[in-house]
Backbone atoms as SQL, in Angstrom:
CREATE TABLE atoms (id INTEGER PRIMARY KEY, chain TEXT, resi INTEGER, resn TEXT, atom TEXT, x REAL, y REAL, z REAL);
INSERT INTO atoms VALUES
  (1, 'A', 1, 'MET', 'N', 21.080, -72.334, -17.988),
  (2, 'A', 1, 'MET', 'CA', 22.111, -72.116, -16.990),
  (3, 'A', 1, 'MET', 'C', 23.438, -71.850, -17.695),
  (4, 'A', 2, 'ALA', 'N', 24.142, -70.854, -17.271),
  (5, 'A', 2, 'ALA', 'CA', 25.416, -70.483, -17.875),
  (6, 'A', 2, 'ALA', 'C', 26.497, -71.504, -17.511),
  (7, 'A', 3, 'ALA', 'N', 27.586, -71.473, -18.261),
  (8, 'A', 3, 'ALA', 'CA', 28.730, -72.317, -17.946),
  (9, 'A', 3, 'ALA', 'C', 29.261, -71.940, -16.565),
  (10, 'A', 4, 'ILE', 'N', 29.757, -72.928, -15.854),
  (11, 'A', 4, 'ILE', 'CA', 30.244, -72.732, -14.495),
  (12, 'A', 4, 'ILE', 'C', 31.759, -72.849, -14.490),
  (13, 'A', 5, 'HIS', 'N', 32.418, -71.863, -13.904),
  (14, 'A', 5, 'HIS', 'CA', 33.875, -71.905, -13.792),
  (15, 'A', 5, 'HIS', 'C', 34.236, -72.697, -12.545),
  (16, 'A', 6, 'VAL', 'N', 35.066, -73.731, -12.720),
  (17, 'A', 6, 'VAL', 'CA', 35.482, -74.559, -11.594),
  (18, 'A', 6, 'VAL', 'C', 36.993, -74.498, -11.432),
  (19, 'A', 7, 'THR', 'N', 37.447, -74.842, -10.232),
  (20, 'A', 7, 'THR', 'CA', 38.875, -74.888, -9.919),
  (21, 'A', 7, 'THR', 'C', 39.293, -76.332, -9.696),
  (22, 'A', 8, 'ASP', 'N', 40.591, -76.554, -9.580),
  (23, 'A', 8, 'ASP', 'CA', 41.087, -77.896, -9.264),
  (24, 'A', 8, 'ASP', 'C', 40.450, -78.429, -7.985),
  (25, 'A', 9, 'ASP', 'N', 40.293, -77.554, -6.985),
  (26, 'A', 9, 'ASP', 'CA', 39.742, -77.972, -5.696),
  (27, 'A', 9, 'ASP', 'C', 38.275, -78.402, -5.807),
  (28, 'A', 10, 'GLU', 'N', 37.541, -77.810, -6.726),
  (29, 'A', 10, 'GLU', 'CA', 36.117, -78.099, -6.875),
  (30, 'A', 10, 'GLU', 'C', 35.822, -79.196, -7.901),
  (31, 'A', 11, 'PHE', 'N', 36.792, -79.478, -8.751),
  (32, 'A', 11, 'PHE', 'CA', 36.577, -80.306, -9.941),
  (33, 'A', 11, 'PHE', 'C', 35.950, -81.666, -9.627),
  (34, 'A', 12, 'ASP', 'N', 36.590, -82.461, -8.779),
  (35, 'A', 12, 'ASP', 'CA', 36.113, -83.817, -8.514),
  (36, 'A', 12, 'ASP', 'C', 34.700, -83.829, -7.941),
  (37, 'A', 13, 'ALA', 'N', 34.436, -82.947, -6.988),
  (38, 'A', 13, 'ALA', 'CA', 33.109, -82.900, -6.365),
  (39, 'A', 13, 'ALA', 'C', 32.055, -82.461, -7.379),
  (40, 'A', 14, 'PHE', 'N', 32.401, -81.517, -8.250),
  (41, 'A', 14, 'PHE', 'CA', 31.458, -81.030, -9.255),
  (42, 'A', 14, 'PHE', 'C', 31.090, -82.152, -10.222),
  (43, 'A', 15, 'ILE', 'N', 32.105, -82.885, -10.694),
  (44, 'A', 15, 'ILE', 'CA', 31.875, -83.975, -11.645),
  (45, 'A', 15, 'ILE', 'C', 31.094, -85.108, -10.981),
  (46, 'A', 16, 'ALA', 'N', 31.523, -85.501, -9.791),
  (47, 'A', 16, 'ALA', 'CA', 30.898, -86.627, -9.100),
  (48, 'A', 16, 'ALA', 'C', 29.471, -86.313, -8.662),
  (49, 'A', 17, 'GLY', 'N', 29.203, -85.052, -8.337),
  (50, 'A', 17, 'GLY', 'CA', 27.892, -84.684, -7.823),
  (51, 'A', 17, 'GLY', 'C', 26.860, -84.347, -8.877),
  (52, 'A', 18, 'ALA', 'N', 27.243, -84.391, -10.139),
  (53, 'A', 18, 'ALA', 'CA', 26.322, -83.994, -11.215),
  (54, 'A', 18, 'ALA', 'C', 25.320, -85.094, -11.524),
  (55, 'A', 19, 'GLU', 'N', 24.058, -84.711, -11.607),
  (56, 'A', 19, 'GLU', 'CA', 23.027, -85.682, -11.944),
  (57, 'A', 19, 'GLU', 'C', 22.844, -85.820, -13.444),
  (58, 'A', 20, 'VAL', 'N', 23.464, -84.944, -14.202),
  (59, 'A', 20, 'VAL', 'CA', 23.415, -84.983, -15.669),
  (60, 'A', 20, 'VAL', 'C', 24.853, -85.006, -16.189),
  (61, 'A', 21, 'PRO', 'N', 25.059, -85.376, -17.452),
  (62, 'A', 21, 'PRO', 'CA', 26.417, -85.334, -18.002),
  (63, 'A', 21, 'PRO', 'C', 27.013, -83.925, -17.896),
  (64, 'A', 22, 'VAL', 'N', 28.327, -83.864, -17.710),
  (65, 'A', 22, 'VAL', 'CA', 29.031, -82.587, -17.590),
  (66, 'A', 22, 'VAL', 'C', 30.027, -82.468, -18.736),
  (67, 'A', 23, 'VAL', 'N', 29.920, -81.385, -19.493),
  (68, 'A', 23, 'VAL', 'CA', 30.908, -81.066, -20.523),
  (69, 'A', 23, 'VAL', 'C', 31.918, -80.133, -19.878),
  (70, 'A', 24, 'VAL', 'N', 33.188, -80.540, -19.874),
  (71, 'A', 24, 'VAL', 'CA', 34.238, -79.718, -19.288),
  (72, 'A', 24, 'VAL', 'C', 35.085, -79.132, -20.404),
  (73, 'A', 25, 'ASP', 'N', 35.232, -77.818, -20.370),
  (74, 'A', 25, 'ASP', 'CA', 36.063, -77.080, -21.324),
  (75, 'A', 25, 'ASP', 'C', 37.383, -76.758, -20.633),
  (76, 'A', 26, 'PHE', 'N', 38.453, -77.429, -21.074),
  (77, 'A', 26, 'PHE', 'CA', 39.794, -77.114, -20.587),
  (78, 'A', 26, 'PHE', 'C', 40.320, -76.012, -21.500),
  (79, 'A', 27, 'TRP', 'N', 40.616, -74.829, -20.938),
  (80, 'A', 27, 'TRP', 'CA', 40.955, -73.665, -21.740),
  (81, 'A', 27, 'TRP', 'C', 42.047, -72.848, -21.052),
  (82, 'A', 28, 'ALA', 'N', 42.549, -71.825, -21.775),
  (83, 'A', 28, 'ALA', 'CA', 43.519, -70.877, -21.222),
  (84, 'A', 28, 'ALA', 'C', 43.247, -69.499, -21.808),
  (85, 'A', 29, 'GLU', 'N', 43.603, -68.480, -21.054),
  (86, 'A', 29, 'GLU', 'CA', 43.372, -67.088, -21.450),
  (87, 'A', 29, 'GLU', 'C', 44.069, -66.746, -22.768),
  (88, 'A', 30, 'TRP', 'N', 45.245, -67.310, -23.016),
  (89, 'A', 30, 'TRP', 'CA', 46.040, -66.983, -24.202),
  (90, 'A', 30, 'TRP', 'C', 45.589, -67.749, -25.447),
  (91, 'A', 31, 'CYS', 'N', 44.654, -68.667, -25.306),
  (92, 'A', 31, 'CYS', 'CA', 44.232, -69.556, -26.396),
  (93, 'A', 31, 'CYS', 'C', 43.147, -68.897, -27.245),
  (94, 'A', 32, 'GLY', 'N', 43.496, -68.481, -28.462),
  (95, 'A', 32, 'GLY', 'CA', 42.541, -67.840, -29.363),
  (96, 'A', 32, 'GLY', 'C', 41.320, -68.697, -29.675),
  (97, 'A', 33, 'PRO', 'N', 41.511, -69.971, -30.089),
  (98, 'A', 33, 'PRO', 'CA', 40.351, -70.817, -30.361),
  (99, 'A', 33, 'PRO', 'C', 39.456, -71.018, -29.125),
  (100, 'A', 34, 'CYS', 'N', 40.058, -71.021, -27.941),
  (101, 'A', 34, 'CYS', 'CA', 39.261, -71.145, -26.707),
  (102, 'A', 34, 'CYS', 'C', 38.315, -69.948, -26.574),
  (103, 'A', 35, 'LYS', 'N', 38.851, -68.761, -26.834),
  (104, 'A', 35, 'LYS', 'CA', 38.042, -67.545, -26.732),
  (105, 'A', 35, 'LYS', 'C', 36.942, -67.524, -27.796),
  (106, 'A', 36, 'GLN', 'N', 37.267, -68.003, -28.999),
  (107, 'A', 36, 'GLN', 'CA', 36.280, -68.062, -30.074),
  (108, 'A', 36, 'GLN', 'C', 35.127, -68.991, -29.710),
  (109, 'A', 37, 'MET', 'N', 35.444, -70.090, -29.060),
  (110, 'A', 37, 'MET', 'CA', 34.452, -71.112, -28.765),
  (111, 'A', 37, 'MET', 'C', 33.608, -70.778, -27.523),
  (112, 'A', 38, 'SER', 'N', 34.093, -69.917, -26.666),
  (113, 'A', 38, 'SER', 'CA', 33.421, -69.627, -25.405),
  (114, 'A', 38, 'SER', 'C', 31.952, -69.212, -25.560),
  (115, 'A', 39, 'PRO', 'N', 31.613, -68.280, -26.480),
  (116, 'A', 39, 'PRO', 'CA', 30.197, -67.920, -26.629),
  (117, 'A', 39, 'PRO', 'C', 29.333, -69.093, -27.107),
  (118, 'A', 40, 'HIS', 'N', 29.917, -69.981, -27.901),
  (119, 'A', 40, 'HIS', 'CA', 29.180, -71.156, -28.366),
  (120, 'A', 40, 'HIS', 'C', 28.847, -72.076, -27.195),
  (121, 'A', 41, 'LEU', 'N', 29.825, -72.259, -26.301),
  (122, 'A', 41, 'LEU', 'CA', 29.585, -73.086, -25.114),
  (123, 'A', 41, 'LEU', 'C', 28.516, -72.476, -24.225),
  (124, 'A', 42, 'GLU', 'N', 28.567, -71.158, -24.058),
  (125, 'A', 42, 'GLU', 'CA', 27.544, -70.474, -23.248),
  (126, 'A', 42, 'GLU', 'C', 26.155, -70.695, -23.849),
  (127, 'A', 43, 'ALA', 'N', 26.050, -70.599, -25.175),
  (128, 'A', 43, 'ALA', 'CA', 24.764, -70.796, -25.845),
  (129, 'A', 43, 'ALA', 'C', 24.265, -72.222, -25.667),
  (130, 'A', 44, 'VAL', 'N', 25.160, -73.199, -25.799),
  (131, 'A', 44, 'VAL', 'CA', 24.781, -74.599, -25.609),
  (132, 'A', 44, 'VAL', 'C', 24.371, -74.832, -24.151),
  (133, 'A', 45, 'ALA', 'N', 25.075, -74.205, -23.218),
  (134, 'A', 45, 'ALA', 'CA', 24.726, -74.335, -21.794),
  (135, 'A', 45, 'ALA', 'C', 23.299, -73.851, -21.551),
  (136, 'A', 46, 'GLU', 'N', 22.933, -72.741, -22.185),
  (137, 'A', 46, 'GLU', 'CA', 21.580, -72.203, -22.026),
  (138, 'A', 46, 'GLU', 'C', 20.539, -73.106, -22.698),
  (139, 'A', 47, 'GLU', 'N', 20.824, -73.510, -23.935),
  (140, 'A', 47, 'GLU', 'CA', 19.861, -74.289, -24.706),
  (141, 'A', 47, 'GLU', 'C', 19.648, -75.691, -24.146),
  (142, 'A', 48, 'MET', 'N', 20.687, -76.277, -23.575),
  (143, 'A', 48, 'MET', 'CA', 20.594, -77.656, -23.087),
  (144, 'A', 48, 'MET', 'C', 20.519, -77.710, -21.557),
  (145, 'A', 49, 'SER', 'N', 20.166, -76.590, -20.954),
  (146, 'A', 49, 'SER', 'CA', 20.056, -76.517, -19.496),
  (147, 'A', 49, 'SER', 'C', 19.120, -77.602, -18.982),
  (148, 'A', 50, 'GLY', 'N', 19.550, -78.304, -17.957),
  (149, 'A', 50, 'GLY', 'CA', 18.751, -79.386, -17.403),
  (150, 'A', 50, 'GLY', 'C', 19.142, -80.744, -17.958),
  (151, 'A', 51, 'ALA', 'N', 19.667, -80.760, -19.192),
  (152, 'A', 51, 'ALA', 'CA', 20.082, -82.017, -19.816),
  (153, 'A', 51, 'ALA', 'C', 21.585, -82.239, -19.680),
  (154, 'A', 52, 'VAL', 'N', 22.313, -81.133, -19.542),
  (155, 'A', 52, 'VAL', 'CA', 23.772, -81.202, -19.455),
  (156, 'A', 52, 'VAL', 'C', 24.271, -79.972, -18.707),
  (157, 'A', 53, 'LYS', 'N', 25.410, -80.104, -18.042),
  (158, 'A', 53, 'LYS', 'CA', 26.062, -78.950, -17.418),
  (159, 'A', 53, 'LYS', 'C', 27.350, -78.680, -18.177),
  (160, 'A', 54, 'ILE', 'N', 27.699, -77.401, -18.276),
  (161, 'A', 54, 'ILE', 'CA', 28.944, -76.995, -18.921),
  (162, 'A', 54, 'ILE', 'C', 29.837, -76.394, -17.842),
  (163, 'A', 55, 'ALA', 'N', 31.045, -76.932, -17.731),
  (164, 'A', 55, 'ALA', 'CA', 32.028, -76.416, -16.773),
  (165, 'A', 55, 'ALA', 'C', 33.259, -75.969, -17.546),
  (166, 'A', 56, 'LYS', 'N', 33.865, -74.888, -17.089),
  (167, 'A', 56, 'LYS', 'CA', 35.094, -74.373, -17.706),
  (168, 'A', 56, 'LYS', 'C', 36.189, -74.378, -16.650),
  (169, 'A', 57, 'ILE', 'N', 37.378, -74.857, -17.033),
  (170, 'A', 57, 'ILE', 'CA', 38.500, -74.843, -16.112),
  (171, 'A', 57, 'ILE', 'C', 39.729, -74.280, -16.828),
  (172, 'A', 58, 'ASN', 'N', 40.271, -73.208, -16.265),
  (173, 'A', 58, 'ASN', 'CA', 41.456, -72.555, -16.818),
  (174, 'A', 58, 'ASN', 'C', 42.676, -73.384, -16.413),
  (175, 'A', 59, 'VAL', 'N', 43.335, -73.994, -17.403),
  (176, 'A', 59, 'VAL', 'CA', 44.439, -74.915, -17.101),
  (177, 'A', 59, 'VAL', 'C', 45.700, -74.206, -16.602),
  (178, 'A', 60, 'ASP', 'N', 45.828, -72.914, -16.882),
  (179, 'A', 60, 'ASP', 'CA', 46.981, -72.182, -16.352),
  (180, 'A', 60, 'ASP', 'C', 46.823, -71.932, -14.857),
  (181, 'A', 61, 'GLU', 'N', 45.606, -71.626, -14.428),
  (182, 'A', 61, 'GLU', 'CA', 45.339, -71.364, -13.008),
  (183, 'A', 61, 'GLU', 'C', 45.057, -72.648, -12.231),
  (184, 'A', 62, 'ASN', 'N', 44.646, -73.691, -12.937),
  (185, 'A', 62, 'ASN', 'CA', 44.264, -74.967, -12.320),
  (186, 'A', 62, 'ASN', 'C', 44.865, -76.123, -13.126),
  (187, 'A', 63, 'PRO', 'N', 46.156, -76.388, -12.957),
  (188, 'A', 63, 'PRO', 'CA', 46.835, -77.371, -13.806),
  (189, 'A', 63, 'PRO', 'C', 46.561, -78.840, -13.459),
  (190, 'A', 64, 'MET', 'N', 46.054, -79.125, -12.284),
  (191, 'A', 64, 'MET', 'CA', 45.941, -80.516, -11.836),
  (192, 'A', 64, 'MET', 'C', 44.922, -81.334, -12.633),
  (193, 'A', 65, 'ALA', 'N', 43.725, -80.819, -12.837),
  (194, 'A', 65, 'ALA', 'CA', 42.680, -81.584, -13.535),
  (195, 'A', 65, 'ALA', 'C', 43.102, -81.904, -14.964),
  (196, 'A', 66, 'GLY', 'N', 43.606, -80.906, -15.676),
  (197, 'A', 66, 'GLY', 'CA', 44.051, -81.135, -17.051),
  (198, 'A', 66, 'GLY', 'C', 45.163, -82.155, -17.125),
  (199, 'A', 67, 'SER', 'N', 46.091, -82.070, -16.201),
  (200, 'A', 67, 'SER', 'CA', 47.199, -83.013, -16.154),
  (201, 'A', 67, 'SER', 'C', 46.705, -84.429, -15.885),
  (202, 'A', 68, 'ARG', 'N', 45.777, -84.555, -14.954),
  (203, 'A', 68, 'ARG', 'CA', 45.249, -85.876, -14.585),
  (204, 'A', 68, 'ARG', 'C', 44.519, -86.546, -15.737),
  (205, 'A', 69, 'TYR', 'N', 43.866, -85.748, -16.582),
  (206, 'A', 69, 'TYR', 'CA', 43.108, -86.308, -17.699),
  (207, 'A', 69, 'TYR', 'C', 43.856, -86.244, -19.030),
  (208, 'A', 70, 'GLY', 'N', 45.139, -85.942, -18.976),
  (209, 'A', 70, 'GLY', 'CA', 45.977, -86.010, -20.170),
  (210, 'A', 70, 'GLY', 'C', 45.712, -84.946, -21.212),
  (211, 'A', 71, 'VAL', 'N', 45.269, -83.765, -20.776),
  (212, 'A', 71, 'VAL', 'CA', 45.025, -82.677, -21.723),
  (213, 'A', 71, 'VAL', 'C', 46.365, -82.193, -22.276),
  (214, 'A', 72, 'ARG', 'N', 46.511, -82.278, -23.596),
  (215, 'A', 72, 'ARG', 'CA', 47.774, -81.902, -24.242),
  (216, 'A', 72, 'ARG', 'C', 47.627, -80.707, -25.170),
  (217, 'A', 73, 'GLY', 'N', 46.400, -80.383, -25.563),
  (218, 'A', 73, 'GLY', 'CA', 46.153, -79.262, -26.458),
  (219, 'A', 73, 'GLY', 'C', 44.883, -78.552, -26.032),
  (220, 'A', 74, 'LEU', 'N', 44.739, -77.311, -26.500),
  (221, 'A', 74, 'LEU', 'CA', 43.580, -76.513, -26.120),
  (222, 'A', 74, 'LEU', 'C', 42.890, -75.975, -27.369),
  (223, 'A', 75, 'PRO', 'N', 41.597, -75.811, -27.315),
  (224, 'A', 75, 'PRO', 'CA', 40.712, -76.256, -26.242),
  (225, 'A', 75, 'PRO', 'C', 40.477, -77.765, -26.314),
  (226, 'A', 76, 'THR', 'N', 40.294, -78.375, -25.164),
  (227, 'A', 76, 'THR', 'CA', 39.897, -79.782, -25.077),
  (228, 'A', 76, 'THR', 'C', 38.563, -79.830, -24.347),
  (229, 'A', 77, 'LEU', 'N', 37.613, -80.533, -24.940),
  (230, 'A', 77, 'LEU', 'CA', 36.315, -80.740, -24.305),
  (231, 'A', 77, 'LEU', 'C', 36.217, -82.210, -23.905),
  (232, 'A', 78, 'MET', 'N', 35.709, -82.455, -22.709),
  (233, 'A', 78, 'MET', 'CA', 35.453, -83.824, -22.250),
  (234, 'A', 78, 'MET', 'C', 34.047, -83.890, -21.685),
  (235, 'A', 79, 'ILE', 'N', 33.377, -84.981, -21.974),
  (236, 'A', 79, 'ILE', 'CA', 32.064, -85.235, -21.385),
  (237, 'A', 79, 'ILE', 'C', 32.253, -86.275, -20.290),
  (238, 'A', 80, 'PHE', 'N', 31.790, -85.937, -19.085),
  (239, 'A', 80, 'PHE', 'CA', 31.841, -86.850, -17.951),
  (240, 'A', 80, 'PHE', 'C', 30.440, -87.343, -17.656),
  (241, 'A', 81, 'LYS', 'N', 30.286, -88.666, -17.581),
  (242, 'A', 81, 'LYS', 'CA', 29.030, -89.285, -17.171),
  (243, 'A', 81, 'LYS', 'C', 29.335, -90.187, -15.990),
  (244, 'A', 82, 'ASP', 'N', 28.570, -90.041, -14.929),
  (245, 'A', 82, 'ASP', 'CA', 28.782, -90.829, -13.713),
  (246, 'A', 82, 'ASP', 'C', 30.222, -90.721, -13.222),
  (247, 'A', 83, 'GLY', 'N', 30.817, -89.529, -13.355),
  (248, 'A', 83, 'GLY', 'CA', 32.162, -89.272, -12.862),
  (249, 'A', 83, 'GLY', 'C', 33.288, -89.766, -13.736),
  (250, 'A', 84, 'LYS', 'N', 32.971, -90.354, -14.895),
  (251, 'A', 84, 'LYS', 'CA', 34.004, -90.901, -15.780),
  (252, 'A', 84, 'LYS', 'C', 33.938, -90.227, -17.154),
  (253, 'A', 85, 'VAL', 'N', 35.095, -90.175, -17.827),
  (254, 'A', 85, 'VAL', 'CA', 35.151, -89.575, -19.161),
  (255, 'A', 85, 'VAL', 'C', 34.401, -90.457, -20.150),
  (256, 'A', 86, 'ALA', 'N', 33.417, -89.875, -20.825),
  (257, 'A', 86, 'ALA', 'CA', 32.628, -90.611, -21.816),
  (258, 'A', 86, 'ALA', 'C', 33.047, -90.251, -23.241),
  (259, 'A', 87, 'ALA', 'N', 33.591, -89.044, -23.434),
  (260, 'A', 87, 'ALA', 'CA', 34.003, -88.596, -24.770),
  (261, 'A', 87, 'ALA', 'C', 34.981, -87.438, -24.628),
  (262, 'A', 88, 'THR', 'N', 35.863, -87.316, -25.623),
  (263, 'A', 88, 'THR', 'CA', 36.852, -86.230, -25.641),
  (264, 'A', 88, 'THR', 'C', 36.910, -85.646, -27.042),
  (265, 'A', 89, 'HIS', 'N', 37.054, -84.325, -27.119),
  (266, 'A', 89, 'HIS', 'CA', 37.228, -83.654, -28.405),
  (267, 'A', 89, 'HIS', 'C', 38.293, -82.584, -28.256),
  (268, 'A', 90, 'LEU', 'N', 39.270, -82.599, -29.158),
  (269, 'A', 90, 'LEU', 'CA', 40.342, -81.606, -29.156),
  (270, 'A', 90, 'LEU', 'C', 40.102, -80.614, -30.281),
  (271, 'A', 91, 'GLY', 'N', 40.128, -79.329, -29.947),
  (272, 'A', 91, 'GLY', 'CA', 39.971, -78.288, -30.954),
  (273, 'A', 91, 'GLY', 'C', 38.631, -77.584, -30.857),
  (274, 'A', 92, 'ALA', 'N', 38.590, -76.406, -31.455),
  (275, 'A', 92, 'ALA', 'CA', 37.377, -75.581, -31.417),
  (276, 'A', 92, 'ALA', 'C', 36.292, -76.172, -32.303),
  (277, 'A', 93, 'MET', 'N', 35.043, -75.881, -31.921),
  (278, 'A', 93, 'MET', 'CA', 33.888, -76.324, -32.691),
  (279, 'A', 93, 'MET', 'C', 32.874, -75.184, -32.753),
  (280, 'A', 94, 'SER', 'N', 32.002, -75.258, -33.747),
  (281, 'A', 94, 'SER', 'CA', 30.900, -74.312, -33.831),
  (282, 'A', 94, 'SER', 'C', 29.844, -74.687, -32.795),
  (283, 'A', 95, 'LYS', 'N', 28.901, -73.789, -32.590),
  (284, 'A', 95, 'LYS', 'CA', 27.814, -74.055, -31.641),
  (285, 'A', 95, 'LYS', 'C', 27.057, -75.316, -32.033),
  (286, 'A', 96, 'GLN', 'N', 26.717, -75.443, -33.303),
  (287, 'A', 96, 'GLN', 'CA', 25.965, -76.615, -33.766),
  (288, 'A', 96, 'GLN', 'C', 26.781, -77.894, -33.590),
  (289, 'A', 97, 'ALA', 'N', 28.083, -77.832, -33.881),
  (290, 'A', 97, 'ALA', 'CA', 28.941, -79.015, -33.732),
  (291, 'A', 97, 'ALA', 'C', 29.038, -79.438, -32.264),
  (292, 'A', 98, 'ILE', 'N', 29.127, -78.464, -31.369),
  (293, 'A', 98, 'ILE', 'CA', 29.165, -78.777, -29.934),
  (294, 'A', 98, 'ILE', 'C', 27.865, -79.460, -29.526),
  (295, 'A', 99, 'ALA', 'N', 26.742, -78.875, -29.904),
  (296, 'A', 99, 'ALA', 'CA', 25.435, -79.428, -29.544),
  (297, 'A', 99, 'ALA', 'C', 25.272, -80.848, -30.097),
  (298, 'A', 100, 'ASP', 'N', 25.656, -81.060, -31.352),
  (299, 'A', 100, 'ASP', 'CA', 25.539, -82.390, -31.952),
  (300, 'A', 100, 'ASP', 'C', 26.438, -83.397, -31.235),
  (301, 'A', 101, 'TRP', 'N', 27.680, -82.989, -30.919),
  (302, 'A', 101, 'TRP', 'CA', 28.632, -83.860, -30.223),
  (303, 'A', 101, 'TRP', 'C', 28.097, -84.254, -28.851),
  (304, 'A', 102, 'VAL', 'N', 27.554, -83.280, -28.140),
  (305, 'A', 102, 'VAL', 'CA', 27.003, -83.542, -26.809),
  (306, 'A', 102, 'VAL', 'C', 25.830, -84.515, -26.912),
  (307, 'A', 103, 'LYS', 'N', 24.940, -84.298, -27.873),
  (308, 'A', 103, 'LYS', 'CA', 23.768, -85.180, -28.022),
  (309, 'A', 103, 'LYS', 'C', 24.189, -86.614, -28.367),
  (310, 'A', 104, 'GLN', 'N', 25.204, -86.756, -29.196),
  (311, 'A', 104, 'GLN', 'CA', 25.682, -88.082, -29.578),
  (312, 'A', 104, 'GLN', 'C', 26.432, -88.775, -28.438),
  (313, 'A', 105, 'SER', 'N', 27.183, -88.009, -27.675),
  (314, 'A', 105, 'SER', 'CA', 28.082, -88.583, -26.672),
  (315, 'A', 105, 'SER', 'C', 27.499, -88.684, -25.274),
  (316, 'A', 106, 'ALA', 'N', 26.572, -87.792, -24.959),
  (317, 'A', 106, 'ALA', 'CA', 26.021, -87.789, -23.595),
  (318, 'A', 106, 'ALA', 'C', 24.763, -88.577, -23.594);
């Protein structure tokens, strides 16, 4: 399953309604490392489909979720389990690093 783009309006329901851990990518169009990491997230979303969901939220278009969770730099990845933050990572990662982080944290 590909990464899912969510908005501020959808964010809480998406996180709360997930039966598996959700990795949220807080990103922006102008962020070079965010763009570099995007294909890696898509690959992890496909490879780990069923075990984890990947959500992307553009913080410029949807500032509320990032603000509520204290996002100060981009890209920021957070893993939500049972609607709560289980892990946070600031900065770009390789595909393998993302997969390893998700397996350790989720």
